[in-house]
Structures are given as C-alpha cells and as structure tokens.
N, C-alpha and C positions, 0 to 999 in steps of 0.2 A: 581426676583434678585433687593435686596432695596440697598441701596448707603447712608451711612449718612455720611457723609460729615460739618467735622469744629467745633463740634456740643460743646456748653461747658454753664454751666451751674452754676450757685450760688447760696446759700441762704446766706443769713446774712452777705456779705460779704467773706462766708467762697467755694472757688470752688470743686466742685463735680465734674463737667465734666470740659477736658481743652481740647479742642481744636480736640476731639473724632473723625476721620475715621475710618470704615471700609466699608465690604459689607456683608449684608447679601445671602448665594446663595439659588436658586431654590431645589426643592428636595436633603432639606440635614438640618441636626440637627448643628444650627450652635450653643456655648456655651460661656454664658460671665460667668467667674472665677475673683473670688473674696471671701473675707471674708465680711461677713457682713457689713454695715453701705459702700463698698469700692463703690456706684455709681452705681450699675448693677437696681436695681428696680427704681434710675433717670430715665436712660436712656429711659429700656421697657415703664416709663409712656409716654416721650420726643415723640416716637416712635409710641404708640397708640395713641397719642392727648389730653392726658389728663394735661399734662405739657405743655409748650412752653419754646423750650431755647434761652437763652440770645442772642448764637447769633450758624449758620450754619443751613445747609440745609440737606432733608431729601425727595430723591431722589425713583421712584420707577418705572419700565417701563408700570405697569399693574395701569390706571387712577381711582381718587377715593380707591387707596389699599385703605386706611383705613376703608373701608366698608365692605371689606373683611378680617378683625382682627380682631381676637378673645383674648381677654386676658385673663389668670385666676393668677392673682393673689392669691399668700400667705397667707395665711386668709380671703380671704373676701368667702361673700356669692354669688355663683351667680347663679345660680338659685331660684326658689319660695318655701321658704320648706314645705308650707301647700300642692302646687303643688302635685300630681303624677310626676313618673317619664314621661309618657309620654306627658302627658299635658304639661310639662318640654320645649319639644324635640319639640313638634309642636307649641305653642307660639312663643320659642325663633325663630324658621324657621320663623313659619309666618309674625314675625317681622322683617325677611330678605327679603320678598316676595316669598318666596315657597307657592306653590298651594299642599292642602289637598296630592292630586299626588305625587305630587317631592316628598314631607314627607317621605312617602311611601316609595314610591322606594330606598327614599337616608336608609331609617332605613334596608331595604330592603339590600340595596351596599352594606354597613357598617356592617351588620348584624356579617361575618363573625370574625374583630377585636375585638368585645364586645360581646360574645356569655353570659353575663351574663344580658343583655338587657331580655330578655324572663322569669326571672325571677322573675324580679323587678321596669318593667314597672308598676305595677300596686301598689309599694310603693311610701309612699310619698317623700320626697324628705329626710324630715327633721329626717328620717327614716331608713339613710343613713349611712352605717360608714362614715368612711373617707374618703377611701383612694379608696369605692362606689362610695363617691359623686367625687372625682379626674376624676375618668377616666369616668361618665358618662356626668359629667359637658363637658371631650373631645368630648365622643362622638355628643356632641348635637354638640357640635362647626360643628363637619363635617356635620352631617346632615344636618346642614343651610348653607352645601356651605361655610365655611369659606374658606379661599386660601391661611392666615396667622395664625397659632398656638404659641401664647407669652408667655410661662407657667412663673410665674414665684416662683422659689425655691418647682417646684410637688413634690419634695419624700419626700416634712415635712409634720411631722405625719402619713405617712405611714408603713407601716409594712412591713418586708420581700416582705409579699406574691404580693401584692398591687406593692410593688414598680419592682417587678419582673414582672409581670403582668402589669406594664407602659412604663414599661424598651420593653419590646417586640412591644405592642402597635406601640409606637413611632416608632421602628425600625424601620416597615409594614406603616403603612403612611409617611413617610418621603420620598418615591417614588412618591406621588403625590401632598406633600405639606409642604410648608417653615415653619423650625421649627426655635423656638427663644428661647433659657432652658434662665435663670439667675440663679444660684445654686453652692451652700458651699459642696454641696455633690460629694464630689472627683472622688469616686468614680462609680456612676451613670455614673457622664458626662466624664470623662476620658475611661470607655467603648463604651458610645453610641453617641459623638459627632464624625461628619465631623471637623468640625477646631473650634478654640478655640479662645478664646479672651478676652487676660489675663489682667483689668484692677490695678490699681496701681496711688495712692495719685494724680490721678483726669484725669489719662492719659491711653490711650492704650502703655500697656509699650511687650505683645507680643502676635502675631499671627501666632497656627501653627496650618495644616492638626491633624489629626486623629495619636492620640499616642500611646502606648502602654503604660500599668497602670508603668514602673518602666517608662522611659518617660514622665507622666507626673508630677510623682510625686519629679521628679529630676528639671522642668521647676517652678513647682509653689513651691515648698523650694528654689530656688534659689530666687523667688521674694517677697515672704512675709515672708522667713524666714523659717528655719527643726519645731519647736515646731506647727506653724499652719499648715502644709501639716501634720503631724502624728495625730495631731487634730479632721481635718478636716476629713482626711481621714478613719478614724475609724465611722464616720456618720449612 
C-alpha cells in the first residue's frame, strides 16, 4: 500500500495540489477523478519521482518502491519506435535486472492476458495501432516485474474494441498488481475502479469505494457540475 500524506505543489504561486492525502490499496484499481487540468497528472508525476512536492511525503511498505513503478503517461512514447515488440520487451526487462530465462518465463506467464503478442512480437513498435501500443506497453511492464502500474488517461485515443480489451486486462491483473489510473473517461473508470479519489480546487473532495454508474455520475455532477458530467460521460 502507498500512503500519500499532505502533498502540496504549486506552479507560479498557483496551488495545483493542496494538502492532498489518501492511500493506494494493493491488488486494486484506484482512480484519480476530475476534468483536465485539475492536478491528476501532477500528482502522478510526484508519485513516480518526476516531480518533487513542495511539502508532504509518500510512504510505502515496499522499500525502494519507485524502482517497481511503471508509468504510462498520456501521449508519450514509452518504447523504442524502431525496435520490434519482442526487442522492446527484452530490453526493458533487462534494464530492470531480469535474465533472459526470467523474461521468457514472464512472457509465458502473462501471455494469457495478451494473446495478441504472438501476432505482433516481430512488428516494429511504430507500426502498431495506438491501442496496440498501449496494450504492448502494459505487457512490457508486467514482464519487467513492475508491481505498481500508474496509467495516465489510458483510454485516450483508443477505439471501443481496444478500450474493452484494456478494461479486461486491468480487471485481471489487479489481482496481483497495484494500479493507479488518472482519467476523465467517466464510463471507463466507473465500471473498473475499486476506489475513486475526486480532486477539485487542488484538494481531495471525495473518496468513494466502488460506485454504480448512476451513483458515480451523481457524485461527479455534485462536485464538478452537471454539464461537465454529461460531457465526460459520453467520451
């Protein structure tokens, strides 16, 4: 479990996060909720060590837990475009200290969750569709033994088929991984999340366990307004 305690961050004297505290549970999907520009990605960057908070601490029961984090940031290229899928997976896992035998074993272990690997392992990463790139990146993180998966707007740019496939994969792997999502795709997170953390005006304003779509939309509209809720629920 990861504990975020009293995290604050400002840019140009404007508070983006103000005394934010919550916990990310093991073997579960926690989602940071809010419209674009609300501070979700900033918090994600603090958690994975890209940014330092102005104040506050992050505690984890796993020593050196940042080494076990794999973060997929929205719109970023996470694997090498000119390498094949297989080359990327082996390279990333080697950087994490795995032997070739361990990598092969992990590919077999997680193959059930990514059956498309057989058909694309020889393809250059740049040749994949956007959805295939997202799924391949998550597969690479699993093979590399990343315990914590932080996904920033993971459905952005995905068609319906890949979105459903991603939801299915995340639902399965949460049994043995800790997953944090940031998203304004309300339909996706409401159906998938075990815990929902709502951010508004730089603060945590609501933390809820699993909600039905109707309950989720009601909470969202109460916090952000009916117009925001309707707009984002149709994404």
